[in-house]
C-alpha positions as CSV (number, residue, x, y, z in Angstrom):
1,M,32.1,-148.6,-68.0
2,G,32.4,-146.8,-64.7
3,K,35.0,-144.2,-65.7
4,T,34.9,-140.8,-67.3
5,L,37.1,-140.4,-70.4
6,K,39.1,-137.2,-70.4
7,L,40.5,-135.7,-73.6
8,T,43.8,-133.9,-73.5
9,S,44.7,-131.3,-76.1
10,G,45.8,-132.7,-79.4
11,M,44.8,-136.2,-78.4
12,A,42.9,-138.2,-81.1
13,V,40.3,-140.5,-79.7
14,A,38.5,-142.9,-82.1
15,F,35.0,-143.9,-81.1
16,V,33.2,-147.0,-82.0
17,A,32.4,-147.0,-85.7
18,G,28.7,-147.6,-85.2
19,M,28.4,-144.5,-83.1
20,G,29.2,-142.4,-86.2
21,V,31.5,-140.0,-84.3
22,A,34.7,-138.7,-85.9
23,V,38.0,-138.7,-84.1
24,A,38.4,-135.9,-81.6
25,G,41.8,-134.8,-82.8
26,N,42.5,-132.6,-85.9
27,A,39.2,-133.2,-87.5
28,P,37.9,-129.6,-88.2
29,G,34.9,-129.4,-90.5
30,V,33.6,-132.8,-89.3
31,T,30.7,-133.6,-87.0
32,D,28.8,-136.8,-86.5
33,T,26.5,-135.8,-89.3
34,E,28.5,-133.6,-91.7
35,I,31.8,-133.2,-93.6
36,K,32.6,-129.7,-94.9
37,I,34.5,-129.7,-98.3
38,G,35.7,-126.4,-99.8
39,N,36.4,-125.5,-103.4
40,T,37.3,-122.6,-105.7
41,N,36.3,-122.5,-109.3
42,P,36.2,-119.9,-112.1
43,Y,32.4,-119.3,-112.3
44,S,33.3,-116.0,-114.0
45,G,36.3,-114.7,-115.9
46,P,38.4,-116.0,-118.8
47,A,38.2,-119.6,-117.7
48,S,34.5,-119.7,-116.9
49,V,33.9,-122.6,-119.3
50,Y,35.3,-124.7,-116.5
51,S,32.5,-123.6,-114.2
52,T,30.5,-126.6,-115.1
53,I,33.1,-128.8,-113.4
54,G,32.3,-127.2,-110.0
55,K,28.6,-127.5,-110.7
56,S,28.8,-131.2,-111.7
57,I,30.8,-131.9,-108.5
58,G,28.2,-130.1,-106.5
59,A,25.5,-132.3,-108.2
60,C,27.6,-135.3,-107.3
61,W,27.5,-134.4,-103.6
62,K,23.7,-133.9,-103.9
63,Q,23.5,-137.5,-105.1
64,V,25.7,-138.7,-102.3
65,N,23.6,-136.9,-99.7
66,A,20.4,-138.2,-101.2
67,E,21.7,-141.7,-100.9
68,G,22.6,-141.4,-97.3
69,G,26.0,-139.6,-97.3
70,I,29.3,-141.2,-96.6
71,N,29.5,-143.4,-93.5
72,G,26.3,-141.7,-92.3
73,R,27.6,-138.1,-92.9
74,K,26.3,-135.6,-95.4
75,I,28.6,-133.5,-97.5
76,K,28.4,-129.7,-97.1
77,W,29.9,-128.4,-100.4
78,I,31.2,-124.8,-100.2
79,S,32.4,-123.6,-103.6
80,Y,33.4,-120.0,-104.2
81,D,34.1,-118.1,-107.5
82,D,37.7,-117.0,-107.9
83,G,37.4,-115.8,-111.5
84,Y,40.7,-117.6,-112.3
85,S,42.5,-114.8,-110.5
86,P,45.3,-115.8,-108.0
87,P,44.7,-112.9,-105.6
88,K,41.0,-113.8,-105.4
89,T,41.9,-117.5,-104.9
90,K,44.0,-116.5,-101.9
91,E,41.1,-114.6,-100.5
92,Q,38.6,-117.4,-101.0
93,I,40.9,-120.2,-99.8
94,R,41.6,-118.3,-96.5
95,R,37.9,-117.9,-96.1
96,L,37.3,-121.6,-96.6
97,V,40.1,-122.6,-94.2
98,E,39.9,-119.9,-91.5
99,K,36.2,-118.9,-91.5
100,D,34.3,-121.8,-92.9
101,K,36.7,-124.3,-91.3
102,V,36.4,-126.9,-94.0
103,A,37.9,-130.4,-93.4
104,L,39.7,-130.2,-96.8
105,T,39.6,-128.6,-100.2
106,F,38.9,-130.6,-103.3
107,Q,39.3,-129.9,-107.0
108,T,40.3,-126.3,-106.7
109,L,40.8,-125.3,-110.3
110,G,43.7,-123.8,-112.2
111,T,47.5,-123.9,-112.2
112,P,48.2,-120.2,-111.4
113,T,45.4,-120.1,-108.9
114,N,46.5,-123.3,-107.0
115,S,50.1,-122.1,-107.2
116,A,49.0,-119.0,-105.2
117,V,47.8,-121.1,-102.3
118,H,50.1,-124.1,-102.5
119,K,52.4,-123.1,-99.7
120,Y,49.6,-121.8,-97.5
121,M,47.6,-125.1,-97.7
122,N,50.7,-127.0,-96.7
123,K,51.7,-124.6,-93.9
124,K,48.1,-125.0,-92.5
125,K,48.3,-128.8,-93.1
126,V,44.9,-128.8,-94.8
127,P,44.3,-131.6,-97.4
128,H,44.5,-129.9,-100.9
129,L,43.2,-132.9,-102.8
130,F,42.9,-133.9,-106.4
131,V,43.4,-130.4,-107.7
132,A,41.9,-129.6,-111.1
133,T,45.2,-129.0,-112.9
134,G,47.9,-131.3,-114.3
135,A,50.9,-129.2,-113.3
136,T,53.8,-131.5,-112.3
137,K,54.3,-129.6,-109.0
138,W,51.3,-131.3,-107.5
139,G,53.2,-134.5,-107.1
140,Q,55.9,-133.5,-104.5
141,P,54.9,-135.4,-101.4
142,K,58.2,-134.8,-99.6
143,K,58.0,-131.0,-100.1
144,F,54.2,-130.5,-100.2
145,P,52.7,-133.5,-98.3
146,W,49.2,-132.0,-98.2
147,T,48.7,-131.4,-102.0
148,M,47.8,-134.1,-104.5
149,G,46.9,-133.9,-108.2
150,F,44.5,-136.1,-110.2
151,Q,44.9,-135.9,-114.0
152,P,48.0,-136.8,-116.1
153,N,50.6,-134.2,-115.5
154,Y,51.3,-131.6,-118.2
155,Q,55.0,-132.4,-118.7
156,T,54.0,-136.0,-119.6
157,I,51.6,-134.7,-122.2
158,G,54.2,-132.3,-123.5
159,R,56.6,-135.3,-123.9
160,I,53.9,-137.1,-125.9
161,F,53.6,-134.2,-128.2
162,G,57.4,-133.9,-128.6
163,N,57.7,-137.6,-129.4
164,Y,54.8,-137.4,-131.9
165,I,56.6,-134.6,-133.7
166,L,59.9,-136.5,-133.8
167,Q,58.3,-139.7,-135.0
168,N,55.8,-138.3,-137.5
169,H,57.2,-134.9,-138.6
170,P,61.0,-135.1,-138.0
171,N,61.8,-132.4,-140.6
172,S,59.0,-130.0,-139.7
173,K,59.2,-126.4,-138.6
174,V,57.3,-126.0,-135.3
175,A,55.5,-123.1,-133.8
176,V,54.5,-123.0,-130.1
177,L,51.8,-120.9,-128.4
178,Y,51.5,-121.1,-124.7
179,Q,49.9,-119.4,-121.7
180,N,52.6,-117.4,-119.9
181,D,52.5,-119.0,-116.5
182,D,53.3,-122.3,-114.8
183,Y,50.4,-123.9,-116.6
184,G,51.7,-123.2,-120.1
185,K,55.4,-123.5,-119.2
186,D,54.9,-127.0,-117.7
187,Y,53.8,-128.4,-121.1
188,V,56.7,-126.7,-122.9
189,I,59.2,-128.4,-120.4
190,G,57.8,-131.7,-121.5
191,V,58.0,-130.9,-125.2
192,K,61.6,-129.8,-124.8
193,D,62.4,-132.9,-122.7
194,A,61.2,-135.2,-125.5
195,M,62.8,-133.3,-128.4
196,G,66.1,-132.5,-126.7
197,D,68.5,-130.5,-128.9
198,K,66.1,-130.8,-131.8
199,Y,63.7,-128.4,-130.1
200,A,66.0,-125.5,-130.8
201,K,66.5,-126.7,-134.4
202,Q,62.8,-127.3,-135.2
203,V,61.0,-124.7,-133.2
204,V,61.1,-121.6,-135.3
205,K,58.8,-119.4,-133.3
206,E,57.3,-119.2,-129.8
207,E,54.5,-116.9,-128.7
208,T,52.9,-116.4,-125.3
209,Y,49.7,-114.8,-124.1
210,E,48.4,-113.6,-120.7
211,V,45.0,-114.7,-119.4
212,T,44.1,-111.0,-119.3
213,D,44.7,-110.6,-123.1
214,P,41.5,-110.0,-125.1
215,T,42.7,-112.1,-128.0
216,V,45.6,-114.1,-129.4
217,A,45.1,-113.0,-133.0
218,S,48.5,-111.2,-133.3
219,Q,50.3,-114.2,-131.9
220,I,48.7,-116.5,-134.5
221,I,49.7,-114.2,-137.3
222,S,53.3,-114.1,-136.0
223,L,53.4,-117.9,-135.8
224,K,52.1,-118.3,-139.3
225,N,54.7,-115.9,-140.7
226,S,57.4,-118.1,-139.2
227,G,56.8,-120.6,-141.9
228,A,55.9,-123.3,-139.3
229,D,54.0,-126.4,-140.5
230,V,53.4,-127.9,-137.1
231,M,51.6,-125.9,-134.3
232,V,51.8,-126.8,-130.6
233,N,48.9,-125.0,-128.9
234,I,48.9,-124.8,-125.1
235,S,46.0,-122.7,-124.0
236,I,42.7,-122.7,-122.1
237,P,39.5,-123.1,-124.2
238,K,38.8,-119.4,-124.7
239,F,42.1,-118.8,-126.4
240,A,42.2,-122.2,-128.1
241,A,38.9,-121.3,-129.9
242,Q,40.3,-117.9,-130.9
243,A,43.4,-119.5,-132.3
244,I,41.4,-122.0,-134.4
245,K,39.2,-119.3,-135.8
246,K,42.2,-117.0,-136.6
247,M,44.1,-119.9,-138.2
248,D,41.2,-120.6,-140.5
249,A,40.7,-116.9,-141.3
250,I,44.3,-116.5,-142.5
251,G,44.5,-119.8,-144.3
252,W,47.1,-121.4,-142.0
253,K,46.7,-125.2,-141.8
254,P,49.6,-126.7,-139.9
255,V,49.5,-130.0,-138.1
256,H,47.7,-128.8,-134.9
257,L,48.6,-130.3,-131.5
258,L,46.2,-129.0,-128.8
259,N,46.6,-129.6,-125.1
260,D,44.0,-131.9,-123.5
261,V,42.3,-129.4,-121.2
262,A,41.3,-127.4,-124.2
263,A,40.5,-130.1,-126.7
264,T,36.8,-130.4,-126.0
265,I,34.0,-130.2,-128.4
266,K,31.6,-128.1,-126.4
267,S,34.1,-125.6,-124.9
268,T,36.5,-125.2,-127.8
269,F,35.7,-126.9,-131.1
270,A,32.0,-125.9,-131.3
271,P,32.6,-122.2,-130.5
272,A,35.5,-122.1,-133.0
273,G,33.6,-124.1,-135.6
274,L,33.6,-127.9,-135.9
275,E,34.8,-127.9,-139.5
276,K,37.6,-125.5,-138.7
277,S,38.7,-127.8,-135.9
278,K,39.0,-130.9,-137.9
279,G,42.3,-132.7,-137.7
280,I,43.3,-131.4,-134.3
281,I,45.4,-133.9,-132.3
282,S,45.3,-134.2,-128.6
283,V,45.2,-136.8,-125.8
284,T,42.6,-138.1,-123.4
285,Y,42.0,-140.4,-120.5
286,L,38.2,-139.9,-120.1
287,K,35.3,-141.4,-122.0
288,D,33.8,-138.8,-124.3
289,P,30.0,-138.5,-124.0
290,N,29.8,-137.8,-127.7
291,D,31.5,-141.0,-128.7
292,P,29.0,-143.6,-129.9
293,E,31.3,-146.3,-128.5
294,W,29.9,-145.5,-125.0
295,K,26.3,-145.4,-126.1
296,N,25.4,-148.5,-124.1
297,D,28.3,-148.4,-121.6
298,P,27.1,-149.1,-118.0
299,E,29.3,-146.4,-116.6
300,M,28.2,-143.8,-119.1
301,N,24.6,-144.8,-118.6
302,A,25.0,-144.2,-114.9
303,W,26.5,-140.8,-115.7
304,R,23.6,-139.9,-118.0
305,A,21.1,-140.9,-115.3
306,F,23.1,-138.8,-112.8
307,M,23.0,-135.8,-115.2
308,K,19.3,-136.1,-115.8
309,K,18.4,-136.3,-112.1
310,Y,21.0,-134.2,-110.3
311,Y,22.3,-131.8,-112.9
312,P,19.4,-131.4,-115.5
313,K,20.7,-127.9,-116.5
314,G,24.1,-129.3,-117.3
315,D,25.1,-130.2,-120.8
316,A,25.2,-134.0,-121.4
317,A,27.5,-133.5,-124.3
318,N,30.1,-131.7,-122.3
319,A,33.1,-133.8,-121.3
320,F,33.9,-131.5,-118.4
321,N,30.8,-132.9,-116.7
322,V,32.1,-136.4,-117.1
323,Y,35.4,-135.2,-115.6
324,G,33.6,-133.7,-112.5
325,W,31.6,-136.9,-111.9
326,S,34.7,-139.0,-112.4
327,V,37.0,-137.3,-110.0
328,C,34.2,-137.1,-107.4
329,S,34.2,-140.9,-107.2
330,L,37.9,-140.8,-106.1
331,M,37.1,-138.3,-103.3
332,I,34.1,-140.4,-102.3
333,D,36.2,-143.5,-101.9
334,T,38.9,-141.6,-100.0
335,L,36.4,-140.6,-97.4
336,K,34.8,-144.0,-97.3
337,R,38.2,-145.6,-96.6
338,A,38.8,-143.0,-93.9
339,G,35.8,-144.4,-92.0
340,N,35.3,-142.5,-88.7
341,D,38.9,-141.4,-88.5
342,L,38.4,-138.2,-90.4
343,S,41.5,-136.5,-89.1
344,R,43.2,-134.5,-91.8
345,E,46.2,-136.9,-91.5
346,N,44.1,-140.0,-92.2
347,I,42.3,-138.4,-95.1
348,M,45.7,-137.8,-96.7
349,K,46.8,-141.3,-95.8
350,Q,43.8,-142.8,-97.6
351,A,44.2,-140.6,-100.6
352,A,47.8,-142.0,-100.9
353,S,46.7,-145.6,-100.7
354,F,44.9,-146.4,-104.0
355,K,46.1,-149.5,-105.9
356,K,44.5,-150.2,-109.4
357,F,41.4,-148.3,-108.4
358,R,38.8,-148.0,-111.1
359,V,37.7,-144.4,-111.3
360,R,34.4,-144.2,-113.1
361,G,34.5,-142.5,-116.5
362,L,38.1,-143.2,-117.3
363,L,39.0,-145.1,-120.5
364,P,39.1,-148.9,-120.1
365,G,42.2,-150.2,-118.5
366,I,43.2,-146.8,-116.9
367,M,43.4,-147.1,-113.1
368,A,44.2,-144.7,-110.3
369,N,47.4,-145.6,-108.3
370,T,48.8,-143.6,-105.5
371,G,51.3,-144.1,-102.6
372,P,53.3,-142.2,-100.0
373,A,55.8,-141.2,-102.7
374,D,53.3,-141.1,-105.7
375,F,50.9,-138.2,-105.7
376,Y,49.9,-138.7,-109.4
377,P,46.7,-140.8,-109.4
378,V,46.1,-141.0,-113.2
379,E,49.2,-141.4,-115.4
380,Q,47.8,-143.0,-118.6
381,M,46.2,-141.6,-121.7
382,Q,45.6,-142.1,-125.4
383,M,46.1,-139.8,-128.4
384,T,43.1,-138.5,-130.3
385,R,42.2,-136.7,-133.6
386,F,39.1,-134.6,-134.0
387,D,37.2,-135.8,-137.2
388,G,34.6,-133.0,-137.2
389,K,32.2,-135.0,-134.9
390,G,34.3,-136.5,-132.2
391,N,37.7,-137.1,-130.8
392,V,38.8,-140.4,-132.3
393,R,41.3,-142.3,-130.3
394,F,44.3,-143.8,-132.0
395,G,47.5,-145.6,-131.0
396,P,48.3,-147.4,-127.8
397,T,47.6,-146.4,-124.2
398,I,50.6,-144.3,-123.2
399,S,51.8,-144.2,-119.6
400,A,54.0,-141.6,-117.9
401,E,56.9,-144.0,-118.0
402,T,56.6,-144.9,-121.7
403,S,56.3,-141.2,-122.7
404,K,59.8,-140.5,-121.5
C-alpha cells in the first residue's frame, strides 16, 4: 500500500470486514474480539421475580459465544442488580457507561428505573435498547433518539382493556388498582383514552400502591366496598398475587382484567393459587411454554433445548424465560446487521431498520417493525383468559392501530 494511514480525532475508519476490526470512531466497548453490553435488573427487591429475565438473557449470550459470537466477536454481558430502585439504577448505569465503558445497554428493566436514566443515556448518546418496559415514552425518536422499547406499549394495552369493558360490560361499575408511578399511570391513560367520558361514569373507585408498600390488602377491601363488578388491576407480580389472594379471602369475584407483565402462571397465578386465579383476563404476544399448542413447535423446541443446555437452573414453565430468549434474538440480529461498523450511531440505525422481522418466541403472525420514526418494535397482541391451567387465547390479533 505504501502509505501510513493517520486517524484524526472523531474520524470513523471502516476496515475490511474480513479483518474483524470495528470502526475507529465512537465504538467504545468494542474490540476486534469483544462487544460489551450492559444491563440492570432487579435481582433483589419487590420486582425480583423478573430476575430470571436477566439470567435467561445471560444464558442467551453464553450460547452466542459458544457458537462463535457475532461476526467473530464474543459478547461480554455485564448485568448489575438495581433492586427496582431508581437511585440504584442511576448508580449502576453510570458505572456501566463511565467505568465499564459498555457499547450499549440492553433490556434494562422497569419503567421507574429506566425513567431515572432516560435523559442521561440520551445525553451521553449511548444506545438504550429494547428496554424491558412497555411505557409509551420509549417511542420518542425525535426527543430521545437513543432509547427504544420492545414490547407492546402500556397505553395500547390500557385501550384494549377499556374497549373490552365498553363492548362486554357497558353497564358495569369499574374499580382500578395501579402502581403509583409512570408504569401504572401509562396503562390508566390508555383505559381513559378508550372509555372517554364513560370512564368517569363507570369507574367508581381508584386505588394506588407504592412499590415499597408491604401489601395491597387495604386497597382491595376499599375497591370491593365500592360495589364494583369489574376490576382493572395494573400491578407487578408481587402485588398482583396479593390482590388475587385478598379478593378470594373476602369473597369478591369481579371480572378481573390484569395487565400483561403480571399475568404469568409461575410468577403470579401459582403463588396466588391457580384456582383463585381462574377467569383472569389479560393480553399476550408471546408463546406460553405451558400451552400444549406449542408442544411440538420448532421454535419452542429450540427454546427448550436452549434452557436445558444453557440455563438448566431456569424454570422451563416460566414465560419470562421465553421473553428473555425472544428479545435476545432481536439484539443479536441488530448487531449482525451492524457488521463491523459498531459505532453507536450505526447500532441505533440498525435497530431502527427492521421490517417484518420474525422474533423467535412471538405468537404466529406477529412481527417486529421499526423505522427512524417508529421505536415500537412489537405492536400486536391477543387477549387471554386463565382457565386454571393456562392462558387461553381468544379473539383476533389486535394491533396498536386497531386498539384505538
